[in-house]
C-alpha positions in Angstrom: 171.6 -95.5 -87.9 170.0 -97.4 -90.8 171.2 -100.7 -89.4 169.2 -100.0 -86.2 165.9 -99.8 -88.0 163.3 -102.6 -87.5 162.1 -104.5 -90.5 158.9 -102.6 -90.7 160.4 -99.1 -90.2 160.6 -96.8 -93.2 163.5 -94.5 -93.8 162.6 -91.2 -95.2 165.4 -88.7 -95.6 165.3 -85.5 -97.5 168.1 -82.9 -97.4 167.3 -79.4 -98.7 170.4 -77.4 -99.7 171.2 -73.8 -99.7 174.4 -72.5 -101.4 175.4 -69.0 -100.3 178.2 -67.1 -102.2 180.5 -66.7 -99.2 181.9 -69.1 -96.7 181.4 -67.0 -93.6 177.6 -66.6 -94.3 177.2 -70.4 -93.6 178.1 -69.9 -89.9 175.7 -67.0 -89.6 172.9 -69.0 -91.3 173.4 -71.9 -88.9 173.4 -69.5 -85.9 170.2 -67.9 -87.2 168.5 -71.3 -87.7 169.4 -72.6 -84.2 168.1 -69.4 -82.6 164.8 -70.1 -84.4 164.7 -73.6 -83.0 166.6 -75.7 -85.5 169.0 -78.4 -84.2 172.6 -78.6 -85.5 173.1 -82.1 -87.0 176.6 -81.4 -88.3 178.4 -78.2 -87.4 179.8 -76.2 -90.3 183.3 -77.3 -91.1 185.8 -77.6 -94.0 185.1 -80.6 -96.2 187.6 -83.0 -97.9 186.5 -81.7 -101.3 187.5 -78.1 -100.6 184.2 -76.6 -99.6 182.6 -75.7 -96.2 179.3 -77.1 -95.1 177.0 -78.0 -92.2 173.5 -79.5 -91.6 170.6 -78.4 -89.4 167.2 -80.0 -88.8 164.2 -77.7 -88.8 161.3 -77.9 -86.4 159.6 -80.5 -88.6 162.8 -82.7 -88.6 163.8 -81.8 -92.2 167.5 -81.7 -92.8 169.0 -78.6 -94.4 172.5 -78.5 -95.8 174.2 -75.1 -95.9 177.3 -75.4 -98.1 179.9 -73.2 -99.8 181.2 -74.8 -102.9 183.9 -72.6 -104.5 184.3 -74.9 -107.5 180.7 -74.5 -108.6 178.7 -71.6 -110.1 175.1 -71.2 -111.0 173.8 -70.4 -114.5 171.1 -67.8 -115.2 168.4 -70.5 -115.0 169.7 -71.9 -111.7 171.6 -75.0 -112.9 174.8 -75.7 -110.9 178.0 -76.4 -112.9 181.7 -76.5 -112.4 183.5 -73.2 -112.8 185.6 -73.2 -115.9 188.6 -72.1 -113.9 188.0 -74.6 -111.1 190.9 -76.9 -110.2 
């Protein structure tokens, strides 16, 4: 935890995210990552905001979020935005 760090320690956190189009793909991605040596940090689960997500740490210790966000969509240039019909 951050509170456990010594005064001289540096905290470097980076979470890379991947947003598949379907909820069930997330479980498969996490299984694939762990079979390649990744460590599950947070198992995929429903979120309070209506999505589904989990985290894995790769072999270098980088965190990857895999999330399904049904209320968002991506534009042609890759920007994420709320769907017009999202409630």
